[in-house]
C-alpha positions in Angstrom: 7.7 -79.1 86.1 4.7 -77.8 85.0 3.7 -77.8 81.3 2.3 -74.3 79.6 -1.0 -73.9 79.6 -1.4 -72.8 76.5 -0.1 -76.3 75.6 -2.5 -79.0 73.9 -3.9 -81.0 76.6 -6.5 -84.2 76.5 -7.7 -85.3 80.6 -7.5 -88.3 81.2 -11.2 -89.8 81.0 -11.3 -88.2 76.9 -7.7 -90.3 76.7 -9.6 -93.3 78.5 -12.6 -92.7 75.5 -10.2 -92.4 72.5 -7.7 -95.8 73.9 -11.1 -98.2 74.6 -10.0 -98.8 78.4 -11.0 -98.0 81.9 -9.5 -95.3 84.3 -9.0 -94.6 88.0 -8.2 -91.4 89.9 -10.0 -87.2 89.1 -11.3 -87.7 84.8 -10.2 -84.1 84.5 -6.8 -84.5 85.0 -4.6 -83.3 82.4 -2.1 -84.5 79.6 0.2 -82.5 77.9 3.3 -84.6 76.8 5.0 -88.9 76.9 7.8 -89.5 79.1 10.1 -93.0 81.1 9.0 -93.4 84.5 11.9 -91.6 85.2 12.4 -88.7 83.2 8.5 -87.9 83.7 7.4 -84.6 84.7 4.0 -82.9 86.4 1.6 -83.5 82.6 3.1 -86.7 81.5 2.3 -90.2 80.6 4.0 -92.6 81.5 3.5 -96.8 81.0 3.9 -99.9 83.1 5.2 -102.6 81.1 5.9 -105.0 84.1 5.9 -105.4 87.1 9.6 -105.7 87.5 9.3 -102.0 87.0 6.6 -101.4 89.9 8.9 -99.4 92.0 10.0 -96.9 89.2 6.4 -95.7 89.0 6.4 -95.4 92.5 8.5 -93.0 92.4 7.2 -90.7 89.4 6.9 -87.4 89.2 4.1 -88.2 86.1 0.6 -87.1 86.0 -1.0 -90.3 85.0 0.0 -93.5 83.8 -1.4 -96.8 81.6 -0.6 -99.6 83.6 -1.1 -103.4 83.6 -5.2 -104.7 84.2 -4.0 -106.2 87.7 -2.3 -103.9 88.8 -3.5 -101.2 90.7 -1.7 -97.7 92.1 -3.2 -95.3 93.7 -0.8 -92.5 94.0 -1.2 -91.0 90.7 -3.9 -91.4 88.0 -4.3 -94.8 86.0 -5.7 -95.8 82.6 -6.0 -100.2 82.4 -4.5 -102.2 79.3 -4.2 -105.4 78.7 -1.2 -104.2 76.9 0.1 -100.9 78.8 2.9 -99.7 75.8 0.8 -100.6 72.6 -2.3 -98.1 74.2 1.0 -95.7 75.6 2.3 -95.8 72.2 -1.3 -95.0 70.7 -1.6 -92.4 72.6 2.1 -90.5 72.2 0.2 -90.1 68.2 -2.5 -87.7 69.7 0.2 -85.3 70.6 3.1 -86.4 67.9 3.0 -86.4 64.5 5.5 -86.0 62.7 7.0 -83.2 60.7 5.8 -82.6 56.5 6.7 -80.2 54.5 3.7 -78.3 52.7 2.8 -79.4 49.2 3.8 -78.0 46.3 7.1 -78.3 44.4 10.3 -75.8 45.4 11.7 -73.7 43.0 15.2 -75.4 43.8 13.7 -78.8 42.6 14.5 -80.1 39.6 11.2 -82.3 38.3 11.3 -83.3 34.8 7.9 -82.3 32.4 7.5 -86.1 31.5 7.2 -86.7 35.5 3.2 -87.3 36.6 2.7 -86.0 40.0 -0.5 -86.9 42.3 -2.5 -84.1 44.2 -0.7 -82.0 47.2 2.8 -83.7 46.9 5.8 -82.5 48.2 9.0 -81.7 46.6 11.8 -80.1 48.1 14.9 -78.0 47.5 17.6 -80.2 45.1 15.5 -82.7 44.9 15.1 -84.7 41.3 12.4 -86.4 39.3 13.5 -87.6 36.5 11.8 -88.5 33.4 8.7 -90.6 33.2 8.2 -90.8 36.9 5.3 -91.4 38.8 4.3 -89.5 42.7 1.1 -91.0 43.7 -1.4 -88.0 45.7 0.3 -86.8 49.4 3.7 -88.5 48.6 6.6 -86.5 49.7 9.7 -86.4 48.5 12.4 -84.6 51.2 15.0 -82.3 49.8 17.8 -83.7 48.0 16.4 -87.0 47.6 16.5 -88.4 44.1 14.3 -89.9 42.1 15.3 -91.5 38.5 13.6 -92.0 34.9 10.6 -94.2 35.0 10.1 -94.7 38.7 7.0 -95.4 40.4 5.8 -94.1 44.0 2.1 -94.7 45.7 0.4 -92.6 47.8 1.5 -91.6 50.9 5.5 -92.4 51.0 7.8 -90.2 52.4 11.4 -90.2 50.7 13.3 -88.8 53.1 17.0 -86.7 51.8 20.0 -88.4 50.0 17.9 -91.2 49.6 18.2 -92.8 45.5 15.4 -94.3 43.7 17.5 -96.0 40.8 15.3 -95.9 37.1 12.3 -98.5 36.9 12.3 -99.2 40.2 7.9 -99.4 41.5 7.2 -98.8 44.9 3.7 -98.9 46.4 1.8 -96.9 49.0 2.5 -95.2 52.4 6.0 -96.6 52.2 8.7 -95.2 53.8 13.2 -94.6 52.8 15.0 -93.0 55.2 17.8 -91.1 54.4 21.1 -92.0 52.7 19.5 -95.3 51.3 19.1 -96.5 47.5 17.1 -98.5 45.8 17.4 -100.2 43.1 21.8 -100.5 42.7 22.8 -102.4 40.6 23.4 -106.7 41.4 26.9 -107.6 42.5 27.3 -109.8 39.4 30.2 -110.7 37.9 32.2 -113.6 35.4 35.2 -114.2 34.8 36.7 -113.9 31.1 39.3 -116.3 29.6 42.2 -113.4 30.0 41.1 -113.8 34.0 39.7 -110.7 34.4 36.3 -110.3 36.3 33.5 -108.5 33.2 30.4 -107.3 35.3 27.1 -109.5 34.1 23.9 -107.0 33.6 21.7 -106.0 35.2 18.0 -105.1 33.4 15.9 -106.0 36.4 14.0 -104.2 39.0 12.8 -103.5 42.8 9.2 -103.6 44.0 8.5 -102.3 47.3 4.8 -103.8 48.5 2.8 -101.2 50.5 3.3 -100.3 53.9 7.0 -101.2 54.0 9.9 -99.2 55.4 13.2 -99.0 54.9 16.3 -97.6 57.9 18.9 -95.1 57.0 21.4 -95.7 54.7 20.4 -99.5 53.5 20.4 -100.8 49.8 17.8 -103.0 47.9 20.1 -104.3 44.6 18.1 -104.0 41.8 17.5 -107.4 40.3 19.5 -109.2 37.5 17.0 -110.0 35.6 12.9 -110.6 36.9 12.2 -108.7 40.2 13.8 -107.9 43.7 10.9 -107.9 45.9 10.2 -106.8 49.7 7.0 -107.6 50.6 4.1 -105.9 52.5 4.4 -104.4 55.2 8.1 -105.3 56.6 10.3 -103.4 58.7 14.1 -102.9 57.5 16.6 -101.6 59.9 18.8 -99.3 59.4 22.5 -100.2 57.4 21.2 -103.7 55.8 21.9 -104.9 53.0 18.9 -107.0 50.6 21.0 -108.6 47.5 19.8 -109.1 43.9 16.6 -111.6 42.9 15.7 -111.4 46.8 12.7 -112.0 48.2 11.7 -110.5 51.2 7.7 -112.1 52.4 5.4 -109.6 54.0 5.8 -108.1 57.7 9.7 -109.7 57.9 11.9 -107.8 60.5 15.4 -107.2 59.8 17.7 -105.7 62.2 20.6 -103.0 61.5 23.8 -104.4 59.2 21.8 -107.3 58.3 22.6 -108.8 55.3 21.5 -111.6 52.7 22.7 -112.5 49.6 21.3 -113.1 46.4 18.8 -115.4 45.2 17.4 -116.0 48.2 13.7 -116.3 49.3 12.6 -115.4 53.1 9.0 -116.6 54.0 6.4 -114.4 55.9 7.4 -112.7 59.5 10.7 -113.9 59.4 13.1 -112.2 62.1 16.9 -111.2 62.1 19.0 -110.3 64.5 21.9 -107.8 63.6 24.5 -108.6 62.1 23.0 -111.8 60.9 24.6 -112.8 57.5 22.7 -115.1 54.9 23.8 -116.8 51.9 23.1 -116.8 48.2 20.2 -119.4 47.4 18.4 -120.4 50.1 15.2 -120.4 51.8 14.6 -119.0 55.2 10.6 -120.5 56.3 7.9 -118.5 57.5 8.1 -117.5 61.0 12.6 -118.0 61.5 14.1 -116.6 63.7 17.9 -116.3 62.9 19.4 -114.6 66.1 22.3 -110.9 66.1 26.0 -112.4 64.3 24.1 -115.2 62.7 25.7 -117.2 60.2 23.2 -118.9 57.8 25.2 -121.6 54.9 21.8 -123.6 54.4 18.3 -123.8 54.3 16.6 -122.7 57.5 12.9 -124.2 58.1 9.4 -122.5 59.4 9.1 -122.2 62.6 12.7 -122.1 63.5 15.1 -120.1 65.9 18.6 -120.8 64.2 21.9 -118.9 66.4 25.5 -118.9 65.8 27.7 -119.5 63.0 27.4 -122.5 61.3 24.2 -121.5 62.0 22.5 -124.6 64.3 19.1 -124.9 66.3 19.3 -122.2 69.0 18.6 -124.5 71.8 21.6 -126.8 70.6 23.6 -123.1 70.6 23.1 -122.9 74.3 24.1 -125.5 75.3 26.9 -126.1 73.3 28.0 -122.2 74.7 27.0 -123.5 78.0 29.8 -125.7 77.5 32.2 -123.4 76.2 33.1 -122.1 79.5 34.7 -125.3 81.0 36.3 -126.0 78.0 40.0 -124.7 79.4 38.7 -126.9 83.2 38.8 -130.2 80.9 41.7 -129.8 79.1 43.1 -129.8 82.4 41.8 -132.4 83.0 42.8 -134.1 80.6 46.5 -133.3 80.7 46.5 -135.1 84.5 45.0 -138.1 82.6 46.9 -138.3 79.8 50.6 -137.5 82.8 49.0 -140.5 85.1 48.9 -142.9 81.9 52.1 -141.7 81.4 53.2 -142.5 84.7 51.6 -146.1 84.7 52.7 -146.7 81.1 56.3 -146.9 83.0 55.5 -148.6 85.9 54.1 -151.5 84.1 57.4 -151.8 81.4 
């Protein structure tokens, strides 16, 4: 389907120049948007990540594609890149800008006169900013977000609707917290009294989130019992993740959905966890470790190690173990036959 001619577009040659990549085909090809190989229409840009999807490239209705340097395509104009996916998403930034409300305080927001707001801050309707809170320049607080007293939020952050940030939490620059997340709720700490009841342990600590962190929807980062729960610079946290009290997560980690990390565990830098991974308390996860989905980690994980399963084991051992499981029933049948034969031989001998 032809894109409307009044819509923003870029020519193939201009886009290639922006990306720093060579191109082949009509330099005046107009690109109006982006799409997948299967769903593209005229005016769209697509990308080919791997030669196994070549058949989709041959069928696409797109006007242009970004392809690997070694690939050839005469059917449509192309931009050649050493990393087509990276180049494609860089191109997407030309067309797509996340929604940002205008700067200013909505009349229905509640902002304490003791709060300090930087330049060009946006605070939406029904948002609350408590006493002594500090909000940095160009930060956006969407409608319905709650910022407790004495919270510090840096520059160019985005706090989405229904987020709650508890008292005295400190957040760096360019941090994004998605809808429904809770930062700084009490850690899960109780002690048993002589009468057998559970008594709550005070949680006077805080949470520190460093620059360029992104936290997905409905995730929770608990405040420390003492000291700080810390999220390192550049770490990306998916939806429905639980980070318990006094956990320390290093820079540039990636935690997939439903990961749970128990109290006082230390996670190194550039660690990756798969979905529903669980990590027990007071452990150390080494730098560059990878924890596969649904793993249950019950002891320290060395750096540069990939683990899987419950209890966790080296990924190679785990694969070998589960490869053998498929033959378990057959082995049991053979053992029963051998046992029966042994019993027959005993009877014959007696």
